[in-house]
Each structure stands twice: as structure tokens, then as C-alpha cells.
N, C-alpha and C positions, 0 to 999 in steps of 0.2 A: 357665481363667479365665472362661469363659462361665457357669459354675454358681455361683449365689449361696452355696450351702452350702460350696463349696471356698474362696470368698473369705472367708467368716466364719471358717472353720478356719484360714486363713492369718493372719487378724487375731488369732485366739486365740494362735497360735504366736508371733507377733510380740510380743504382750503378755507371754507367758511368758518369752521371751528377754530382754525389758527387765527383768522382775522378777528373772530369774536374774543379770543383770549388775549391776543397781542394788539388789538386795535389801537389803543392810545400810543403805543410805540411805533406803529406803522403809519399812523396818520401824519402827513407832512405839515399840517397846520392845525391850530386849535379850532375845533368845530364850533365853538361858541363865540369866537372873536368876530366882531362886526366891523365893517369899514364902509363908509358912505361912498368912498372913491372907487370901490371894487364891486359896486352893485351890478348884478345881471351881466357879468362878463362871460364870454364864450370860453370854451376849453382852450387853455394855453399850457405852456411848459410848466408854469408855476401852479396852475389850477387845472388839473386834468379833466375834471367834469364841470368846469366853470364855477360860477358863484351864484348865490341866490339873491333875493331882494334886499337882504341885510348885508350883503358883501361877504358872507361866510363861505368857506371852501366846501363845495358839495361833495367832492371825493372823500374828504375827511369825515363828513357827516354820514355818508353812506357806509363807510368802514365802521364807525362807532355804532350806527344803527343796527349792524349785523348782530351785535351782542344782545340787544334787547329782543330781537326777533327769535334768535336761537334759544335764549333763556326761557322765553315763554313757550316756544315750541316744544321744549323738552320738559319744562316744569309742569305745565298744565296736564299733558297726558300722563306724566308720572304720578301726580296727585290723584287724578281721576282714576287711573288704572289701579293704584293701591287701594283706594277706598272702594271703588266699584267691584274689584275682585273679591275683597273681603265680604262685602255685603251680598254679592251674587252667590258666592260660595256658601255662605251661611244659610241664605234663603233656600238654595237648591238642596243643601244637605239635610237641613232640619225640616223644611216644608211647613205645613200648618199655617198658623196665623202670621208668622214672620214672612212666609213666602207670599201670602195674599196681600199683606200691607206693602211689601216691597214691589210686588207686581203692579198694584194700583198707582203707587207713587211714580214708578218707572213709566207707566203708560201716560201719566199726566205730563211728565217732563218730555217724553218722546213726541208729544203732540206738537211741540214747538221745534222748528229748525234750530240747529246748533247756533247759527249766527244770531238769529232773533233772540233766542234765550240768553246768549252771551251779552247782547246789547241791553236787554232788560235788566239783567243782574248787575252789569257794570254801571248802568245809569242809577240803579238803586244804591249801590255801594259807593259811587263816586269815583273820580279819576285816581290813578295811582297804580304802580306796577303790581303791588301785592293784591289789590282788589281785582286787577285785571286777571291775574293768575287764578284767583278764586272764582271769578265769573266764568272763565273758559273751562275750568275744571268741572264746575257744576253742569255746564252745558254738555260736557262729554260724559258725565257720570252715568246716565242711563244706558248708554251704549255699552260700557264696560260691564255694568250689572247684567244686562241681557246676555252677553257673551259668556260671562263667568257662570251665571245660573244655568244656562243651557248645557255648558260643558260639564258642570257638576252633576246635573241630573243624569247625564250619560255615564260618568264615572261612578256615580253612586250605585249603579246596578252591576258593576263589574264583580266577578267572583272574588278577587283579592280583597275588595272592600267588605264583602259579606263574610269572608274568612276572618278578617280583622275584628268584625263584630262578634263572630263566634268565639274568637280567642279571648274576648273580654277586654279589648283595648278601648280606651276612653274615646268618645267622639272627637274631642279636640285634637287628639293625637292622630286619629285617622285623617282628619282634615289636613293637618300639617304634613303628614307623612305620605299620604296617598292622593288626596284630592288636589291640593295646590300644585304639586309638581306636574300632574297630568293635565291640568288646564292652563299651564303657563304658556304653551305654544300659541293657542288662539288669542290669548290676551296680548302677547308680544306682537302678534300680527296686527291686531287692532291698534295698539299703541303706535306702532311704526307708521301705519297709514294715517293716523290722526295727527301726527306731528306737522305735516304739511298744512292740514286744515287749521291747526292752532296758529301757525305762522300767518296764514291768510287772515284769520279772524283778528289777530293782534294788529295787523296793518289796517284792517277796516275800522277797528275801534279807535286806533290812534288817528286815523283820517278824520273821524267825526268828533274827535276831542275827548274820548273816553279812555284812551290808552295812555301811552307814555306822554308826559306833559312837556311842552316846550319850556325852555330852549333845548332840553335833552333831545338828541336826534333819534328818530325812528323812521323806518321806511314809510310808514303811513303818514306821519306828519310832514316828512320831506315832500311827499307827493302833494299833500294839501297845500303847503306853502307855495309850491311851484305852480299850482293851478291858477293862482292870482295873477301871474305874469307869464302865462303859457305861451303867448304869441311873441313876447319879447325875449324870453329865455326859457326854452323847453327842457333844458338839460337836467334840472332836478327831477322832473317828472319822468323823463326817459331813463335816466340812470338808476334811480330808486325803483322804478317799475321793472326794469330789466333784472335788477338784483333780486327783487321779490319773486319774479317769474322763474328765474333760474333756480332759486332756492326751493321753491314749492315743487317745481318739476323734478329736481333731483331727489327730494324726499319721497315723492310719489312713486317714482320708478324704483327706488330702493325698497320702498314698502311693498310694492308688487312682487319684487324678487324675494323678499322675506316671506311673503304669503305663499309663493310658489314652493319655497324650500320647506316650510313648516306645516303647511296644510295638506293632509293626505289626499283630499278630494282634488286639489289642483295638481298635485304630483301625478295623479292617475290620468 
């Protein structure tokens, strides 16, 4: 909180959250209404970001598209973080065959970049927001498993965990009481950093037709629609691209700040 850049990025994220929640009330026009007479108009007082090839108001579509990007940016890391932390903590705590199987599956998934794995899973599941969340969550899952397992192995050797075993506490109580609270910091750091990646992957999948389906607006499909008339009206590409860049940059900087605050190695 001592850094002005971090405060500015927090303010940007707060504005984006407000837009995502109150987008329909803030939009000056219906983002789905088409008009042949308003096709490819430049920015005016009535249409701040111009209109697209169907005569739809780009400003309204960018506002509504914020909701889909933030929803996936928060939902996918939350799902992946919850499942990955549980799997990684259990594998690191119990070891044995569970740890070996988890390690091999994690290595297999880590062999693919997150974007490529998300594309393959989204293509297999089909378009739709629910499938998109599932695809991105699976792409992020091995990263959370790795972090949770490594942190659990470190906590597992702590004296207070050994004392809990000696006191006769059940393993599941030790995991809930001692392991999970002490590995929460690294998991939160990873989740914060991957929010920006999730937003970028959502835009990429929507751009290639595997994400949010038209006519529902998303930053990715707004850019895709704008590319067909880039020379005649570049405003959809410029405005949606700037919104995506600003959002990803803000979450990345805040994620770095969270890492600096919670990670002892970076604090040193």
C-alpha cells in the first residue's frame, strides 16, 4: 500500500468491479441492438467508442464484456485453487502412492502451456461460459497442486505437526488445523497472479470462438468482430484491446504486490 502504482491499480480494479456489477445500468445503449444506419460510425457524443459492423454501440458492449472477463478471471483460479490445494495438500501430507500418482498426472498436465491446454479442453467440451471456466480451471490445476504439495511437504516437517501426531490427533484434523492455514499464503499469491492470465485466456478463447458466444459481448469477440473492418473502423479493436490491457496490467501489478507482502523470500 506504500506504492502509488499499486494504489492506482487497486482503484482500476475497483472501477472494473463496479462496471461488471452495474454494467447494464451504466450502458447508455442496448449492446445487442443492431442498426444498419449506424454501421461503422466513429466516436460521437451518442456513441463514445463508435459502432461496429452491425451498428451496435461499442462502449456499451465493452462495459458488458467486463462482466464476463472478471467472472472467469475470478472463477477459474478459485475453482483451480480449491481443488489444487486439496489435492496437493493430501498428496504432500500422506505421500506414498497418492503422491506418486498425483505427481505423474501433474507432470503430464504441466507439459502443456496453460493457453494450449485450455484451448484443447475448451474445444473438447464445446463453447459456453461454464465449459470455459472448467477448461481454464483444469489448465491452472497443476500449478496449484505443485505449490500446495511443496508447501505441505515443508509444513509436514514442522515440530508442531509432529507434536500433533504425538498427541494422537487424527490426520484430517492436522491437515485442517495446521497444514491448510500455513500453506494459504503461497496459494493466495499464485491465485492472484493467475487472475490476469485467466482474463487473457478468456479473451483468447472468445477470439477464436471457444469462449463467450455472440451476440453476448466479450472483449475477445469484440476484437474479433472489429478485425473484419479494421481499416474502416478500428475503434472496437482499439477500445476492447485497451480495456483488456489495462485490466491484465492492473491485476499483474496487484499480484506482484501481494506476492511481495506474503512471500517471505521476496520480503527479504
